[in-house]
VMD Tcl script that builds the backbone (N, CA, C; Angstrom):
set m [mol new atoms 291]
animate dup $m
set s [atomselect $m all]
$s set {name element resname resid chain x y z} {
  {N N MET 1 A 2.106 1.216 -14.999}
  {CA C MET 1 A 1.899 0.328 -13.706}
  {C C MET 1 A 0.654 0.593 -12.962}
  {N N PRO 2 A -0.119 -0.035 -12.556}
  {CA C PRO 2 A -1.295 0.236 -11.748}
  {C C PRO 2 A -0.881 0.988 -10.336}
  {N N THR 3 A -1.589 1.905 -9.923}
  {CA C THR 3 A -1.176 2.786 -8.613}
  {C C THR 3 A -2.327 2.492 -7.674}
  {N N TYR 4 A -1.860 2.041 -6.392}
  {CA C TYR 4 A -2.774 1.514 -5.125}
  {C C TYR 4 A -2.548 2.698 -4.272}
  {N N ILE 5 A -3.612 3.039 -3.197}
  {CA C ILE 5 A -3.306 3.662 -1.944}
  {C C ILE 5 A -3.990 2.957 -0.966}
  {N N SER 6 A -3.052 2.593 0.087}
  {CA C SER 6 A -3.423 1.633 1.017}
  {C C SER 6 A -3.730 2.929 2.378}
  {N N LEU 7 A -4.934 2.539 3.154}
  {CA C LEU 7 A -5.091 3.338 4.301}
  {C C LEU 7 A -4.533 2.278 5.508}
  {N N VAL 8 A -3.610 2.392 6.399}
  {CA C VAL 8 A -3.000 1.449 7.135}
  {C C VAL 8 A -3.582 1.823 8.357}
  {N N GLN 9 A -3.907 0.923 9.276}
  {CA C GLN 9 A -4.178 1.156 10.813}
  {C C GLN 9 A -3.061 0.271 11.551}
  {N N PHE 10 A -2.513 0.542 12.509}
  {CA C PHE 10 A -1.578 -0.428 13.505}
  {C C PHE 10 A -2.603 -1.338 14.221}
  {N N THR 11 A -2.079 -2.422 14.446}
  {CA C THR 11 A -2.679 -3.405 15.225}
  {C C THR 11 A -2.077 -2.957 16.869}
  {N N ASP 12 A -2.632 -3.641 17.619}
  {CA C ASP 12 A -1.957 -3.731 19.077}
  {C C ASP 12 A -0.605 -4.004 18.980}
  {N N LYS 13 A -0.348 -5.002 18.212}
  {CA C LYS 13 A 1.239 -5.376 18.164}
  {C C LYS 13 A 1.770 -4.365 17.363}
  {N N GLY 14 A 1.462 -3.814 16.328}
  {CA C GLY 14 A 2.117 -3.020 15.609}
  {C C GLY 14 A 2.507 -1.523 16.410}
  {N N ILE 15 A 1.430 -1.155 17.310}
  {CA C ILE 15 A 1.616 0.266 18.074}
  {C C ILE 15 A 2.634 -0.191 19.277}
  {N N GLN 16 A 2.814 -1.387 19.832}
  {CA C GLN 16 A 3.514 -1.758 20.754}
  {C C GLN 16 A 5.201 -1.461 20.077}
  {N N ALA 17 A 5.211 -1.795 18.856}
  {CA C ALA 17 A 6.482 -1.577 18.071}
  {C C ALA 17 A 6.674 -0.363 17.292}
  {N N ALA 18 A 6.152 0.584 17.455}
  {CA C ALA 18 A 6.064 1.915 16.807}
  {C C ALA 18 A 7.115 2.131 16.394}
  {N N LYS 19 A 7.966 2.274 17.232}
  {CA C LYS 19 A 9.734 2.969 17.129}
  {C C LYS 19 A 10.297 1.963 16.149}
  {N N GLN 20 A 9.908 0.831 15.466}
  {CA C GLN 20 A 10.485 0.419 14.368}
  {C C GLN 20 A 9.872 0.706 13.150}
  {N N THR 21 A 8.642 1.532 13.303}
  {CA C THR 21 A 7.811 1.391 11.895}
  {C C THR 21 A 8.463 1.982 10.694}
  {N N THR 22 A 9.431 2.843 10.979}
  {CA C THR 22 A 10.086 3.278 9.591}
  {C C THR 22 A 11.204 2.110 8.986}
  {N N GLN 23 A 11.573 1.598 9.868}
  {CA C GLN 23 A 12.615 0.389 9.294}
  {C C GLN 23 A 11.740 -0.597 8.923}
  {N N ARG 24 A 10.358 -0.986 9.698}
  {CA C ARG 24 A 9.764 -2.153 8.907}
  {C C ARG 24 A 9.517 -1.581 7.487}
  {N N VAL 25 A 9.180 -0.459 7.376}
  {CA C VAL 25 A 8.553 0.175 5.552}
  {C C VAL 25 A 9.747 -0.186 5.156}
  {N N THR 26 A 11.101 0.291 5.086}
  {CA C THR 26 A 12.293 0.149 4.627}
  {C C THR 26 A 12.456 -1.202 4.158}
  {N N ASP 27 A 12.185 -1.974 5.151}
  {CA C ASP 27 A 12.602 -3.420 4.737}
  {C C ASP 27 A 11.652 -3.997 3.850}
  {N N TRP 28 A 10.552 -3.626 4.290}
  {CA C TRP 28 A 9.294 -4.378 3.344}
  {C C TRP 28 A 9.499 -3.888 1.753}
  {N N ALA 29 A 9.805 -2.565 1.687}
  {CA C ALA 29 A 9.889 -1.809 0.428}
  {C C ALA 29 A 10.969 -2.741 -0.311}
  {N N THR 30 A 12.269 -3.006 0.298}
  {CA C THR 30 A 13.312 -3.839 -0.377}
  {C C THR 30 A 12.712 -5.240 -0.607}
  {N N LYS 31 A 11.941 -5.708 0.095}
  {CA C LYS 31 A 11.319 -7.246 0.172}
  {C C LYS 31 A 10.456 -7.054 -1.251}
  {N N VAL 32 A 9.888 -6.462 -1.346}
  {CA C VAL 32 A 8.619 -6.489 -2.420}
  {C C VAL 32 A 9.154 -5.913 -3.776}
  {N N LYS 33 A 9.904 -5.286 -3.618}
  {CA C LYS 33 A 10.695 -4.653 -5.079}
  {C C LYS 33 A 11.014 -5.671 -5.945}
  {N N SER 34 A 11.438 -6.997 -5.517}
  {CA C SER 34 A 11.673 -8.141 -6.365}
  {C C SER 34 A 10.305 -8.456 -6.952}
  {N N MET 35 A 9.283 -8.386 -6.530}
  {CA C MET 35 A 7.900 -8.647 -7.051}
  {C C MET 35 A 7.666 -7.547 -8.102}
  {N N GLY 36 A 8.297 -6.669 -8.239}
  {CA C GLY 36 A 7.727 -5.591 -9.189}
  {C C GLY 36 A 6.943 -4.461 -8.489}
  {N N VAL 37 A 7.101 -4.568 -7.397}
  {CA C VAL 37 A 6.145 -3.762 -6.523}
  {C C VAL 37 A 7.140 -2.260 -6.102}
  {N N ASN 38 A 6.389 -1.063 -6.237}
  {CA C ASN 38 A 7.366 -0.006 -5.885}
  {C C ASN 38 A 6.650 0.750 -4.997}
  {N N ILE 39 A 7.049 1.108 -3.749}
  {CA C ILE 39 A 6.415 2.020 -2.931}
  {C C ILE 39 A 6.765 3.332 -2.996}
  {N N LYS 40 A 5.799 4.168 -3.806}
  {CA C LYS 40 A 6.176 5.559 -4.183}
  {C C LYS 40 A 6.244 6.413 -2.906}
  {N N ASP 41 A 5.296 6.210 -2.002}
  {CA C ASP 41 A 5.405 7.337 -0.745}
  {C C ASP 41 A 4.616 6.667 0.324}
  {N N MET 42 A 5.004 6.948 1.337}
  {CA C MET 42 A 4.423 6.305 2.700}
  {C C MET 42 A 4.514 7.678 3.501}
  {N N TYR 43 A 3.260 7.828 4.116}
  {CA C TYR 43 A 3.043 8.987 4.875}
  {C C TYR 43 A 2.475 8.338 6.207}
  {N N TRP 44 A 2.849 8.959 7.559}
  {CA C TRP 44 A 2.519 8.454 8.693}
  {C C TRP 44 A 1.450 9.793 9.021}
  {N N THR 45 A 0.240 9.356 9.668}
  {CA C THR 45 A -0.902 10.360 9.578}
  {C C THR 45 A -1.460 10.407 10.998}
  {N N LEU 46 A -2.251 11.487 11.245}
  {CA C LEU 46 A -2.807 11.726 12.403}
  {C C LEU 46 A -4.359 11.368 12.173}
  {N N GLY 47 A -5.131 10.951 13.187}
  {CA C GLY 47 A -6.360 10.440 12.821}
  {C C GLY 47 A -6.483 8.927 12.791}
  {N N GLN 48 A -7.786 8.744 12.042}
  {CA C GLN 48 A -8.558 7.101 11.901}
  {C C GLN 48 A -7.409 6.223 11.404}
  {N N TYR 49 A -6.501 6.721 10.562}
  {CA C TYR 49 A -5.487 5.685 10.045}
  {C C TYR 49 A -3.829 6.352 10.300}
  {N N ASP 50 A -3.223 5.436 10.564}
  {CA C ASP 50 A -1.804 5.894 10.984}
  {C C ASP 50 A -0.891 5.802 10.017}
  {N N GLN 51 A -1.157 5.244 8.661}
  {CA C GLN 51 A -0.284 5.562 7.548}
  {C C GLN 51 A -1.081 5.574 6.222}
  {N N VAL 52 A -0.673 6.192 5.302}
  {CA C VAL 52 A -1.242 6.144 3.894}
  {C C VAL 52 A -0.140 5.608 3.046}
  {N N CYS 53 A -0.365 4.593 2.204}
  {CA C CYS 53 A 0.727 4.040 1.438}
  {C C CYS 53 A 0.436 4.157 -0.059}
  {N N VAL 54 A 1.243 4.869 -0.891}
  {CA C VAL 54 A 0.949 4.863 -2.212}
  {C C VAL 54 A 2.029 4.089 -2.849}
  {N N PHE 55 A 1.627 3.043 -3.769}
  {CA C PHE 55 A 2.621 2.161 -4.071}
  {C C PHE 55 A 2.114 1.594 -5.570}
  {N N GLU 56 A 2.802 1.093 -6.506}
  {CA C GLU 56 A 2.572 0.604 -7.939}
  {C C GLU 56 A 2.952 -1.015 -7.617}
  {N N ALA 57 A 2.246 -1.636 -8.674}
  {CA C ALA 57 A 2.279 -2.885 -8.467}
  {C C ALA 57 A 1.897 -3.546 -10.233}
  {N N PRO 58 A 2.661 -4.485 -10.520}
  {CA C PRO 58 A 2.400 -5.099 -12.047}
  {C C PRO 58 A 0.854 -5.196 -12.383}
  {N N ASN 59 A 0.170 -5.720 -11.188}
  {CA C ASN 59 A -1.546 -6.375 -11.355}
  {C C ASN 59 A -1.905 -6.336 -10.072}
  {N N ASP 60 A -3.195 -6.708 -10.081}
  {CA C ASP 60 A -4.150 -6.513 -8.764}
  {C C ASP 60 A -3.593 -7.928 -8.073}
  {N N GLU 61 A -3.405 -8.967 -8.679}
  {CA C GLU 61 A -3.155 -10.193 -7.974}
  {C C GLU 61 A -1.679 -10.044 -7.022}
  {N N THR 62 A -0.770 -9.322 -7.888}
  {CA C THR 62 A 0.605 -9.110 -6.911}
  {C C THR 62 A 0.093 -8.040 -5.996}
  {N N ALA 63 A -0.559 -6.829 -6.268}
  {CA C ALA 63 A -0.887 -6.212 -5.156}
  {C C ALA 63 A -1.503 -7.003 -3.807}
  {N N ALA 64 A -2.552 -7.652 -4.049}
  {CA C ALA 64 A -3.242 -8.281 -3.166}
  {C C ALA 64 A -2.370 -9.393 -2.356}
  {N N SER 65 A -1.416 -9.913 -3.148}
  {CA C SER 65 A -0.355 -11.049 -2.514}
  {C C SER 65 A 0.243 -10.023 -1.412}
  {N N VAL 66 A 0.959 -8.901 -1.945}
  {CA C VAL 66 A 1.782 -8.192 -0.994}
  {C C VAL 66 A 0.989 -7.659 0.167}
  {N N LEU 67 A -0.195 -7.168 -0.072}
  {CA C LEU 67 A -0.799 -6.675 1.055}
  {C C LEU 67 A -1.274 -7.869 2.082}
  {N N LEU 68 A -1.776 -8.851 1.622}
  {CA C LEU 68 A -1.938 -9.744 2.532}
  {C C LEU 68 A -0.765 -10.528 3.409}
  {N N ALA 69 A 0.247 -10.533 2.742}
  {CA C ALA 69 A 1.566 -10.821 3.304}
  {C C ALA 69 A 1.799 -9.906 4.447}
  {N N ALA 70 A 1.503 -8.659 4.375}
  {CA C ALA 70 A 2.014 -7.688 5.086}
  {C C ALA 70 A 1.035 -7.621 6.214}
  {N N ASP 71 A -0.132 -7.951 5.983}
  {CA C ASP 71 A -1.146 -7.950 7.214}
  {C C ASP 71 A -0.812 -9.371 8.123}
  {N N MET 72 A -0.481 -10.320 7.333}
  {CA C MET 72 A -0.184 -11.297 7.980}
  {C C MET 72 A 0.883 -11.172 8.953}
  {N N LEU 73 A 1.662 -10.628 8.911}
  {CA C LEU 73 A 3.002 -10.204 9.973}
  {C C LEU 73 A 2.225 -9.889 11.318}
  {N N GLY 74 A 0.891 -8.896 11.499}
  {CA C GLY 74 A 0.502 -8.939 12.571}
  {C C GLY 74 A 0.598 -7.392 13.115}
  {N N ASN 75 A 1.181 -6.567 12.389}
  {CA C ASN 75 A 1.581 -5.221 12.730}
  {C C ASN 75 A 0.505 -4.087 12.371}
  {N N ILE 76 A -0.169 -4.400 11.189}
  {CA C ILE 76 A -1.190 -3.649 10.533}
  {C C ILE 76 A -2.247 -4.152 9.739}
  {N N ARG 77 A -3.283 -3.564 9.556}
  {CA C ARG 77 A -4.570 -3.806 8.992}
  {C C ARG 77 A -4.529 -2.850 7.925}
  {N N THR 78 A -5.040 -3.247 6.607}
  {CA C THR 78 A -4.938 -2.154 5.477}
  {C C THR 78 A -6.464 -2.372 4.809}
  {N N GLN 79 A -6.513 -1.177 4.185}
  {CA C GLN 79 A -7.711 -1.168 3.271}
  {C C GLN 79 A -7.189 -0.273 2.155}
  {N N THR 80 A -7.315 -1.080 0.809}
  {CA C THR 80 A -6.811 -0.572 -0.279}
  {C C THR 80 A -7.678 -0.217 -1.419}
  {N N MET 81 A -7.394 0.852 -2.164}
  {CA C MET 81 A -8.155 1.230 -3.364}
  {C C MET 81 A -7.231 1.229 -4.546}
  {N N ARG 82 A -7.583 0.995 -5.579}
  {CA C ARG 82 A -6.930 1.173 -6.947}
  {C C ARG 82 A -7.215 2.768 -7.350}
  {N N ALA 83 A -6.063 3.315 -7.740}
  {CA C ALA 83 A -6.096 4.591 -8.062}
  {C C ALA 83 A -5.727 4.694 -9.545}
  {N N PHE 84 A -6.522 5.651 -10.193}
  {CA C PHE 84 A -6.122 5.907 -11.668}
  {C C PHE 84 A -5.783 7.443 -11.682}
  {N N THR 85 A -4.645 7.283 -12.757}
  {CA C THR 85 A -4.068 8.588 -13.200}
  {C C THR 85 A -5.277 9.547 -14.061}
  {N N SER 86 A -5.084 10.774 -14.376}
  {CA C SER 86 A -5.844 11.536 -15.272}
  {C C SER 86 A -6.037 10.989 -16.770}
  {N N SER 87 A -4.858 10.388 -17.272}
  {CA C SER 87 A -4.964 9.405 -18.390}
  {C C SER 87 A -5.609 8.375 -18.446}
  {N N GLU 88 A -5.358 7.451 -17.521}
  {CA C GLU 88 A -6.167 6.396 -17.195}
  {C C GLU 88 A -7.693 6.495 -17.036}
  {N N MET 89 A -7.873 7.659 -16.356}
  {CA C MET 89 A -9.329 7.704 -16.247}
  {C C MET 89 A -10.227 8.238 -17.764}
  {N N LYS 90 A -9.397 8.938 -18.491}
  {CA C LYS 90 A -9.770 9.601 -19.461}
  {C C LYS 90 A -10.224 8.332 -20.510}
  {N N THR 91 A -9.289 7.310 -20.523}
  {CA C THR 91 A -9.239 6.172 -21.427}
  {C C THR 91 A -10.476 5.477 -20.877}
  {N N ILE 92 A -10.655 5.151 -19.726}
  {CA C ILE 92 A -11.848 4.773 -18.992}
  {C C ILE 92 A -13.189 5.197 -19.553}
  {N N LEU 93 A -13.209 6.615 -19.406}
  {CA C LEU 93 A -14.275 7.399 -20.135}
  {C C LEU 93 A -14.628 7.248 -21.313}
  {N N ASP 94 A -13.416 7.236 -22.128}
  {CA C ASP 94 A -13.914 7.145 -23.470}
  {C C ASP 94 A -14.403 5.707 -23.946}
  {N N LYS 95 A -14.518 4.813 -23.018}
  {CA C LYS 95 A -14.787 3.318 -23.313}
  {C C LYS 95 A -16.346 3.508 -22.610}
  {N N ALA 96 A -16.529 4.473 -22.061}
  {CA C ALA 96 A -18.036 4.207 -21.532}
  {C C ALA 96 A -19.260 4.541 -22.649}
  {N N PRO 97 A -20.053 3.957 -22.632}
  {CA C PRO 97 A -21.325 3.785 -23.790}
  {C C PRO 97 A -21.875 5.369 -23.633}
}
mol reanalyze $m
mol bondsrecalc $m
mol representation Tube
mol addrep $m
């Protein structure tokens, strides 16, 4: 299943409710599981980003749908990258001309 890495920033609304952030993530992980999304790791970080989320989704469309829905709640903004394992990268490179 494709892996994604999201860099997450709290909005003003999100930082005001920061004490609920761990519960929000737990609730969200349960909700999106029914869509085939698995949150593998969530880290709360210092610096430019407040969280880093590593998750799997069946496809790009599902990942985008889940991210848009999360952003629409108003607590976070995300920047997401598709991540490739070593095996996936080898397959990609083998296809290169």
